C-alpha positions as CSV (number, residue, x, y, z in Angstrom):
1,M,23.1,255.1,107.9
2,A,23.0,255.9,104.2
3,T,20.4,257.8,102.2
4,S,19.4,257.3,98.6
5,A,18.5,259.5,95.7
6,F,16.5,258.1,92.8
7,T,19.0,258.4,90.0
8,K,19.8,256.5,86.7
9,R,23.1,255.4,88.3
10,N,21.1,253.6,91.1
11,L,19.1,251.8,88.4
12,K,22.1,250.7,86.4
13,G,22.0,246.9,86.1
14,L,18.5,246.6,87.7
15,H,16.2,244.3,85.7
16,L,12.5,245.3,85.4
17,Y,10.1,242.7,83.9
18,F,6.6,243.3,82.7
19,P,3.6,241.0,82.0
20,G,4.2,238.8,79.0
21,S,7.9,238.3,79.5
22,P,9.1,234.8,80.6
23,E,11.1,236.4,83.5
24,Y,7.9,238.1,84.8
25,E,5.9,234.9,84.6
26,R,8.6,233.0,86.5
27,S,8.8,235.5,89.3
28,V,5.0,235.7,89.8
29,A,4.5,231.9,89.5
30,T,3.3,230.3,92.7
31,G,2.5,226.7,93.8
32,N,-0.9,227.6,95.2
33,L,-3.7,228.3,92.7
34,E,-5.5,230.3,95.4
35,Y,-3.1,233.2,94.7
36,R,-2.1,232.8,91.0
37,Y,-4.4,235.5,89.9
38,E,-2.5,238.1,92.0
39,T,0.0,239.7,89.7
40,P,2.0,242.9,89.9
41,L,2.4,245.8,87.5
42,F,6.0,244.7,87.1
43,V,8.8,242.8,88.8
44,A,12.1,244.3,89.9
45,T,15.1,241.9,90.5
46,P,17.9,243.8,92.3
47,T,21.5,242.6,92.4
48,H,22.8,245.3,94.8
49,I,21.5,247.3,97.7
50,S,21.4,250.5,95.6
51,H,18.9,248.7,93.4
52,V,16.7,248.0,96.4
53,T,16.8,251.6,97.6
54,A,15.9,252.8,94.0
55,V,12.9,250.4,93.8
56,V,11.6,251.5,97.2
57,E,11.8,255.2,96.1
58,L,10.2,254.3,92.7
59,A,7.3,252.6,94.5
60,N,6.9,255.8,96.6
61,K,6.9,258.1,93.6
62,L,4.4,255.9,91.8
63,G,2.2,255.5,94.9
64,K,2.3,251.7,94.5
65,K,2.4,249.0,97.1
66,L,5.7,247.2,97.3
67,T,5.8,243.5,98.0
68,M,9.1,241.7,98.9
69,K,9.7,238.1,97.7
70,G,12.5,236.1,99.2
71,G,12.0,232.3,98.8
72,G,8.3,232.8,97.9
73,H,7.0,230.3,100.4
74,S,4.5,232.6,102.2
75,F,1.6,230.2,103.0
76,G,-0.7,233.3,103.1
77,G,0.4,234.4,99.6
78,F,2.0,237.5,101.0
79,S,5.0,237.2,98.6
80,N,2.5,237.8,95.8
81,S,1.5,241.3,94.7
82,L,-1.8,242.5,93.3
83,D,-1.4,245.5,91.0
84,G,1.7,246.7,92.9
85,I,5.5,246.2,92.4
86,L,7.1,242.9,93.2
87,L,10.7,243.1,94.6
88,D,12.1,239.7,93.8
89,M,15.3,239.3,95.8
90,S,16.4,236.0,94.2
91,R,19.5,237.6,92.5
92,M,20.9,238.7,95.8
93,K,21.8,235.3,97.2
94,K,25.5,235.5,98.3
95,V,26.4,233.4,101.3
96,E,29.8,233.6,103.1
97,L,31.3,232.1,106.3
98,E,33.4,234.4,108.5
99,T,35.7,233.5,111.4
100,S,36.2,236.2,114.0
101,T,39.3,236.8,116.3
102,D,37.7,234.8,119.1
103,A,37.5,231.8,116.7
104,S,33.7,231.9,116.6
105,I,32.1,231.4,113.2
106,T,29.3,233.4,111.6
107,V,27.5,233.3,108.3
108,N,26.6,236.3,106.2
109,L,23.5,235.9,104.0
110,Q,22.0,238.1,101.4
111,A,18.2,238.2,101.7
112,G,17.5,236.4,98.4
113,A,19.4,233.3,99.4
114,L,17.7,230.0,100.2
115,W,18.8,227.8,103.0
116,G,20.0,225.3,100.4
117,D,22.5,227.9,99.3
118,A,23.8,228.1,102.9
119,Y,23.9,224.4,103.4
120,R,25.7,223.9,100.1
121,L,28.5,226.0,101.5
122,L,29.0,223.5,104.3
123,V,28.7,220.6,101.9
124,D,31.2,221.9,99.4
125,K,33.8,222.7,102.1
126,Q,33.0,219.3,103.9
127,I,32.4,221.2,107.2
128,N,31.0,218.6,109.6
129,H,31.4,220.1,113.0
130,Y,29.2,223.2,112.6
131,T,25.6,223.8,111.8
132,I,23.9,226.8,110.2
133,M,20.6,227.3,111.9
134,G,18.2,227.4,109.0
135,G,15.1,225.8,107.8
136,R,14.3,222.1,107.4
137,C,13.3,222.6,103.8
138,P,16.3,223.8,101.7
139,D,14.0,225.7,99.3
140,V,12.9,228.2,102.0
141,G,14.2,231.7,101.9
142,V,16.5,232.9,104.7
143,G,14.9,236.3,105.4
144,G,11.3,235.6,106.1
145,F,12.2,232.3,108.0
146,T,14.6,234.1,110.4
147,M,12.5,237.2,111.0
148,G,9.4,235.2,111.8
149,G,11.1,233.0,114.4
150,G,12.6,230.1,112.5
151,L,12.2,226.5,113.6
152,C,15.5,224.7,112.8
153,V,16.4,221.0,112.8
154,F,18.3,221.7,116.0
155,T,16.2,224.5,117.6
156,R,16.0,222.4,120.7
157,S,19.8,222.4,121.0
158,Y,20.5,226.0,120.2
159,G,17.3,228.1,120.1
160,M,15.3,229.4,117.2
161,G,16.6,231.1,114.1
162,I,16.0,234.6,115.6
163,D,18.2,233.6,118.6
164,Q,21.2,233.3,116.2
165,L,20.8,236.7,114.6
166,K,23.7,239.1,115.2
167,E,23.2,241.8,112.6
168,A,20.8,242.9,109.9
169,T,20.8,245.5,107.2
170,L,17.4,247.0,106.1
171,V,16.2,249.6,103.7
172,T,13.7,251.9,105.4
173,V,11.8,255.1,104.7
174,N,11.8,258.0,107.2
175,K,9.0,260.5,108.0
176,E,10.2,262.8,105.2
177,G,9.8,259.9,102.7
178,I,13.6,259.6,102.3
179,V,14.9,256.1,101.7
180,E,17.7,255.1,104.1
181,V,19.9,252.1,104.8
182,H,20.4,251.0,108.4
183,T,22.4,248.2,110.0
184,V,21.3,247.0,113.5
185,T,23.3,244.6,115.7
186,E,23.1,242.7,118.9
187,N,25.5,245.2,120.4
188,D,23.8,248.5,119.6
189,T,23.5,251.0,122.4
190,D,21.2,253.5,120.6
191,S,17.7,252.9,121.9
192,K,16.0,253.2,118.5
193,K,18.3,250.7,116.9
194,K,18.0,248.3,119.9
195,D,14.2,248.4,119.5
196,L,14.4,247.6,115.8
197,F,16.8,244.7,116.4
198,W,14.4,243.4,119.1
199,A,11.4,243.8,116.8
200,I,12.8,242.1,113.7
201,R,13.5,239.0,115.7
202,G,10.0,237.5,115.6
203,C,7.8,240.1,113.9
204,G,8.0,238.5,110.5
205,G,9.3,239.9,107.3
206,G,8.3,243.2,105.6
207,N,7.0,245.1,108.6
208,Y,9.7,247.8,108.9
209,G,11.6,247.8,105.7
210,V,13.4,245.6,103.2
211,L,15.9,243.1,104.7
212,V,18.9,243.0,102.4
213,E,21.4,241.0,104.4
214,M,22.1,239.5,107.8
215,K,24.7,237.9,109.9
216,M,24.0,234.8,112.1
217,K,25.9,232.6,114.6
218,V,27.1,229.2,113.4
219,Q,26.8,226.6,116.1
220,R,29.2,223.7,116.9
221,L,27.6,220.3,116.9
222,F,27.6,218.2,120.0
223,D,29.4,215.2,118.6
224,G,33.2,215.5,118.5
225,E,33.4,213.7,115.1
226,G,30.7,215.9,113.5
227,K,28.2,213.1,113.3
228,V,24.4,213.3,113.5
229,T,21.7,210.6,113.6
230,S,18.7,211.1,111.3
231,G,16.1,209.2,109.5
232,Q,12.4,209.0,108.7
233,L,9.9,206.4,110.1
234,V,6.7,206.0,108.0
235,L,3.7,204.4,109.7
236,H,0.4,203.4,108.1
237,A,-3.0,202.5,109.5
238,E,-2.9,198.7,109.3
239,R,-6.5,198.3,108.1
240,N,-8.8,200.5,106.1
241,D,-11.1,201.4,109.0
242,Y,-11.2,204.0,111.7
243,A,-10.4,201.6,114.5
244,A,-7.0,201.2,112.8
245,V,-6.6,205.0,112.5
246,Q,-7.2,205.3,116.3
247,E,-4.7,202.5,117.0
248,L,-2.0,204.3,114.9
249,I,-2.7,207.7,116.6
250,D,-2.5,206.1,120.1
251,S,0.7,204.3,119.2
252,I,2.6,207.6,118.7
253,K,1.2,209.6,121.6
254,P,4.3,208.7,123.8
255,L,6.5,210.3,121.2
256,H,4.8,213.7,121.8
257,T,4.4,213.6,125.5
258,A,8.0,212.4,126.3
259,N,10.4,215.0,127.9
260,W,13.1,214.5,125.3
261,P,16.6,215.9,125.8
262,D,17.6,219.0,123.9
263,A,19.7,216.9,121.4
264,L,16.7,215.1,120.0
265,T,14.1,216.5,117.6
266,M,11.2,214.4,116.3
267,D,8.4,215.9,114.3
268,S,5.3,214.1,113.0
269,V,3.4,214.5,109.8
270,W,-0.2,213.2,109.6
271,D,-1.5,212.7,106.0
272,C,-5.1,211.8,105.1
273,D,-5.2,211.4,101.3
274,T,-8.6,210.7,99.8
275,S,-7.1,209.4,96.6
276,I,-5.6,206.4,98.3
277,Q,-7.3,203.6,100.2
278,N,-5.2,203.9,103.4
279,P,-7.0,206.4,105.7
280,L,-3.9,207.7,107.5
281,T,-0.1,207.8,107.1
282,I,2.1,209.3,109.9
283,T,5.7,210.2,109.0
284,I,8.2,210.8,111.8
285,P,11.4,212.7,110.8
286,I,14.3,212.1,113.2
287,Y,17.1,214.5,114.0
288,H,19.5,213.7,116.8
289,N,22.5,216.0,117.5
290,G,24.8,213.2,118.3
291,N,25.8,209.6,117.3
292,K,23.5,206.7,117.1
293,A,24.7,205.0,120.3
294,D,23.6,208.1,122.2
295,F,20.3,208.2,120.3
296,E,19.6,204.6,121.3
297,I,20.3,205.3,124.9
298,V,17.8,208.2,124.8
299,L,15.2,205.9,123.2
300,A,15.7,203.3,125.9
301,Q,15.3,205.9,128.6
302,H,12.1,207.4,127.3
303,L,10.4,204.6,125.4
304,P,11.6,201.5,127.3
305,E,11.2,198.2,125.6
306,S,8.6,199.6,123.2
307,K,7.8,198.7,119.6
308,L,8.0,202.4,118.6
309,A,11.5,202.6,120.0
310,R,12.6,199.7,117.9
311,Q,11.0,201.1,114.8
312,L,12.7,204.5,115.3
313,S,16.1,202.9,115.9
314,R,15.8,200.9,112.6
315,A,14.8,204.0,110.7
316,A,17.7,206.1,111.9
317,I,21.3,206.2,110.6
318,E,24.5,207.8,111.8
319,E,26.2,210.1,109.2
320,K,28.6,213.0,108.8
321,Y,26.7,216.3,109.0
322,S,27.6,217.4,105.5
323,L,26.2,214.1,104.1
324,F,23.0,214.8,106.1
325,L,22.7,218.2,104.4
326,Q,23.5,216.8,101.0
327,E,21.3,213.8,100.9
328,T,19.1,213.0,103.9
329,L,17.5,216.4,104.5
330,P,16.6,217.2,100.8
331,N,15.2,213.7,100.4
332,Q,12.9,214.1,103.4
333,F,11.5,217.3,101.9
334,R,11.4,216.4,98.2
335,D,7.6,215.9,98.2
336,E,7.1,219.2,100.0
337,M,9.4,221.1,97.6
338,L,7.4,219.7,94.7
339,R,4.1,220.6,96.4
340,Y,5.1,224.3,96.6
341,C,6.8,224.4,93.2
342,P,5.1,226.7,90.6
343,L,4.5,223.6,88.4
344,N,2.1,222.3,91.1
345,K,-1.5,222.7,90.0
346,T,-3.4,222.5,93.4
347,Y,-5.2,224.8,95.7
348,N,-4.3,224.9,99.4
349,L,-5.2,226.7,102.7
350,N,-2.9,226.8,105.7
351,S,-3.1,227.7,109.4
352,S,-0.9,227.2,112.4
353,F,-1.1,226.6,116.1
354,I,1.4,226.4,119.0
355,F,0.9,223.7,121.6
356,T,2.4,222.4,124.8
357,N,3.1,218.7,125.1
358,D,1.4,217.8,128.3
359,T,-0.7,214.6,128.1
360,V,-4.0,216.4,128.3
361,T,-3.2,218.7,125.4
362,I,-1.8,215.9,123.2
363,D,-4.9,213.7,124.0
364,K,-7.2,216.6,122.9
365,I,-5.3,217.2,119.7
366,A,-5.4,213.5,118.9
367,K,-9.2,213.4,119.5
368,V,-9.7,216.4,117.2
369,M,-7.6,214.9,114.5
370,M,-9.5,211.6,114.6
371,E,-12.8,213.5,114.2
372,L,-11.3,215.6,111.3
373,I,-9.9,212.6,109.5
374,R,-13.3,210.8,109.5
375,N,-15.1,214.0,108.4
376,F,-12.6,214.7,105.7
377,R,-12.7,211.3,104.1
378,E,-16.5,211.1,104.2
379,T,-16.9,214.6,102.8
380,F,-14.3,214.5,100.0
381,S,-14.3,210.8,99.1
382,G,-13.7,210.2,95.4
383,S,-11.7,213.4,95.0
384,K,-8.0,214.0,95.0
385,S,-7.7,215.9,98.3
386,L,-5.3,216.0,101.2
387,L,-5.6,216.9,104.9
388,E,-2.2,217.3,106.6
389,L,-1.2,218.1,110.1
390,K,2.4,218.7,111.0
391,L,3.6,218.8,114.6
392,I,7.0,220.4,114.4
393,H,9.1,219.8,117.4
394,G,10.4,223.0,119.2
395,G,11.0,223.7,122.8
396,G,14.3,222.8,124.5
397,K,16.7,225.7,124.6
398,A,14.1,227.9,122.7
399,N,11.9,227.6,125.8
400,R,14.6,229.0,128.0
401,V,14.9,232.3,126.2
402,G,13.0,235.0,128.0
403,N,9.6,235.9,126.5
404,D,10.7,239.6,126.3
405,E,14.2,239.1,124.9
406,T,12.8,239.0,121.3
407,A,9.5,239.9,119.7
408,F,8.5,236.3,119.4
409,P,5.8,235.9,122.1
410,W,5.2,232.1,122.3
411,R,8.3,230.7,124.0
412,K,6.3,228.1,125.9
413,G,5.4,226.3,122.7
414,V,6.8,222.7,122.3
415,Y,5.0,221.7,119.1
416,F,4.2,224.1,116.3
417,G,1.2,222.7,114.4
418,H,0.7,223.4,110.7
419,I,-2.6,222.3,109.2
420,M,-3.2,222.3,105.4
421,V,-6.0,221.2,103.1
422,Q,-5.1,220.7,99.5
423,W,-7.4,220.0,96.5
424,T,-7.3,219.9,92.7
425,D,-11.0,220.3,91.7
426,R,-11.9,224.0,91.6
427,A,-15.5,223.1,92.4
428,L,-14.5,221.9,95.9
429,G,-13.4,225.4,96.9
430,K,-16.4,226.3,99.0
431,P,-16.8,223.0,100.9
432,M,-13.1,222.8,101.4
433,K,-13.0,226.3,103.0
434,I,-15.9,225.4,105.2
435,F,-14.1,222.3,106.4
436,F,-10.9,224.3,106.9
437,E,-12.6,226.8,109.1
438,L,-14.1,224.0,111.2
439,S,-10.6,222.4,111.5
440,K,-9.1,225.7,112.6
441,T,-11.8,226.3,115.2
442,K,-11.4,222.9,116.8
443,L,-7.6,223.0,116.9
444,R,-7.2,226.7,117.9
445,Q,-8.8,226.2,121.3
446,H,-5.9,224.0,122.3
447,S,-3.2,226.5,121.1
448,L,-1.5,228.7,123.7
449,E,-4.0,231.0,125.2
450,G,-6.5,229.6,122.7
451,K,-5.2,232.1,120.2
452,A,-1.5,231.5,119.3
453,A,-0.4,231.2,115.6
454,F,3.0,231.1,114.1
455,I,3.8,233.9,111.6
456,N,6.2,231.6,109.7
457,F,3.1,229.8,108.7
458,T,0.9,232.7,107.8
459,D,-2.9,232.1,107.7
460,R,-4.6,234.5,105.3
461,T,-8.0,233.7,106.8
462,L,-7.2,235.2,110.2
463,K,-9.6,238.1,110.8
464,V,-8.7,241.7,111.1
465,G,-9.1,241.7,114.9
466,E,-7.6,238.3,115.3
467,Y,-4.2,238.2,113.7
468,P,-2.4,240.9,115.8
469,Y,-2.6,238.9,119.0
470,A,-2.3,235.5,117.3
471,Y,1.0,236.3,115.7
472,Y,2.5,239.0,118.1
473,G,0.8,238.3,121.4
474,V,1.5,240.8,124.2
475,H,4.3,242.4,122.1
476,Y,1.9,243.9,119.5
477,R,1.7,247.4,121.2
478,R,5.4,247.7,121.5
479,L,5.9,246.6,117.9
480,Q,3.5,249.4,116.9
481,E,5.7,251.9,118.7
482,V,8.7,250.6,116.8
483,K,6.7,250.9,113.6
484,K,6.0,254.6,114.4
485,V,9.8,255.3,114.6
486,W,11.1,253.2,111.7
487,D,8.2,253.2,109.2
488,P,6.2,256.4,110.2
489,L,4.5,256.6,106.7
490,D,3.5,252.9,106.8
491,T,5.4,252.4,103.5
492,F,5.8,248.7,104.3
493,S,2.4,247.2,104.9
494,F,0.4,244.2,103.8
495,A,-2.9,242.6,104.9
496,Q,-1.5,241.3,108.2
497,S,1.3,243.7,108.9
498,I,1.9,245.6,112.1
499,R,-0.1,248.9,112.0
500,L,0.8,252.3,113.2
501,P,-0.5,253.2,116.7
502,G,-4.0,254.6,116.6
503,T,-5.1,252.6,113.6
504,T,-8.8,251.8,114.0
505,E,-10.5,248.5,113.2
506,S,-12.5,250.2,110.5
507,E,-9.2,251.5,108.9
508,L,-7.8,248.0,109.2
509,S,-10.8,246.6,107.4
510,L,-10.3,249.1,104.6
511,R,-6.6,248.3,104.3
512,T,-7.2,244.6,104.2
513,Q,-9.7,244.8,101.4
514,E,-7.3,242.8,99.2
515,L,-7.2,240.1,101.8
516,E,-11.0,239.9,102.0
517,I,-11.4,240.0,98.2
518,S,-9.1,237.0,98.0
519,Q,-11.5,235.0,100.1
520,S,-14.4,235.7,97.8
521,L,-15.0,232.6,95.6
522,D,-16.9,234.6,93.1
523,D,-14.1,237.2,92.8
524,I,-11.5,234.4,92.4
525,N,-13.6,232.9,89.5
526,S,-14.0,236.3,87.8
527,R,-10.3,237.0,88.0
528,W,-9.5,233.6,86.5
529,E,-11.8,234.4,83.6
530,R,-9.9,237.7,83.0
531,Y,-6.4,236.4,83.5
532,V,-4.9,233.0,82.7
533,Q,-1.2,232.6,83.6
534,P,0.8,231.3,80.6
535,D,1.8,227.6,80.9
536,I,5.5,227.6,81.4
537,G,7.3,224.5,80.1
538,F,9.3,222.4,82.5
539,D,12.6,222.8,80.6
540,E,12.2,226.5,80.3
541,L,11.5,226.9,84.0
542,V,14.4,225.0,85.4
543,K,17.0,226.4,83.0
544,T,16.3,230.0,83.7
545,E,18.7,231.9,86.0
546,G,17.1,233.0,89.2
547,H,14.4,230.3,89.5
548,S,14.3,229.4,93.1
549,C,12.7,226.0,93.1
550,A,15.5,223.6,93.8
551,S,13.2,220.5,93.6
552,C,12.6,221.2,89.9
553,S,16.2,221.4,88.9
554,T,17.9,218.3,87.6
555,D,21.4,219.8,88.1
556,R,20.9,221.3,91.6
557,N,22.1,219.1,94.3
558,I,23.2,220.6,97.6
């Protein structure tokens, strides 16, 4: 443990940016217009752990809320700050591989790194036999992803991101208000440290302190030559009518109900875009931890002599893992990276669900989606709007980790659903939010226990009495006890954070006022009238050091 004193020495080299400066505007820029009015007093960009401790102490002295920003991809806007201090970690992005005496490999990551930074390390060194268990999208930050659970391309083979964590260093504040630095590991014997290490694996980011660095396992791929099989199958409704939509949905049901081996991961992305004639497009990303011959054997076993199996086989290619990281994976997520880039000019709302893959559940989800697609197209016809459902494939080895081994409570989940509505016309805000609530209600009833949500896909519209169980399940009370030990002054809090034991619902309502304000359309409009974010030019945005949107950069290629 180390303690910090607020001194000029600790501040040396720390950059602080204020409204009006290009650096400030780049840090607060977000790809979701719903949250663009939320701006901090200033932005701090640390390059060293001493800077982080100094900023935490400064926030305490000023009595201001501190918000941490890693990759900036919080769907709920929780990496934005309203009138507080934004701690932008993007300058702390060092990534290193380390080989131990037993020949196992780990990766050390600073909290401001993106998964693309980690993957680039494997690409540059042409490492094909090992995988870093990070996010599908290279632009996602390492810290929030891992602490929230982390669904990786090969989660089914090796477990979730939290199952790879070996060590983490955090900046915390004790009951006397003194800023401290603690490292917790998988081998700790001290009960308090063991509890913190348990809690940060699944509780989400920012609940107990500022994550500054972590160490994770690096896993060996199944194929002896370091090859994987990957691809992307895109399917469209064959006609512009709802019968064709139903036919398309029915055609992929076997994909979701099959009991696939751990080596194979297949997501599905359902897009209903009102600006095009086709009523539904379904994209199926393919990730097989092995060569193509093995992939085709698996298809033949689970989808015998089917058209879908032939389509999946044609869409998949065998390649070295480093090439997959360099080309295939970024290409699959290029549209998504652009969607959440600050240059994007759209509004969006997001929610999540966690499903099993039994036939009854999949049939119910398909029925709900058919109803929502029809409703969405009829309600928002003529606008530029998008309804999207992602079914992200989990399960496998992640299902076999005990429910109490980490703070992540929903180990029975096989598909992690993420629903999003996106629109461009500000006038559609109210009807879009009504539709979004309808969609959530219909899908939530089929989530685990009728309540489960995934904290990696934060939903800002979850109510005060709803989010604790949705995110944390039966572990919430234990997480509160850990909070009492490691953040007794509740220094690290946000609208949906873990609260100290004894916090009443009325106190929760008061402390989530910012969250509720953000849901008021009138307040959003009035804030837009008072504040308009400067229009940052494309060239200026991509050339500035520290900008974390790889999809915008013409010279960034992992």
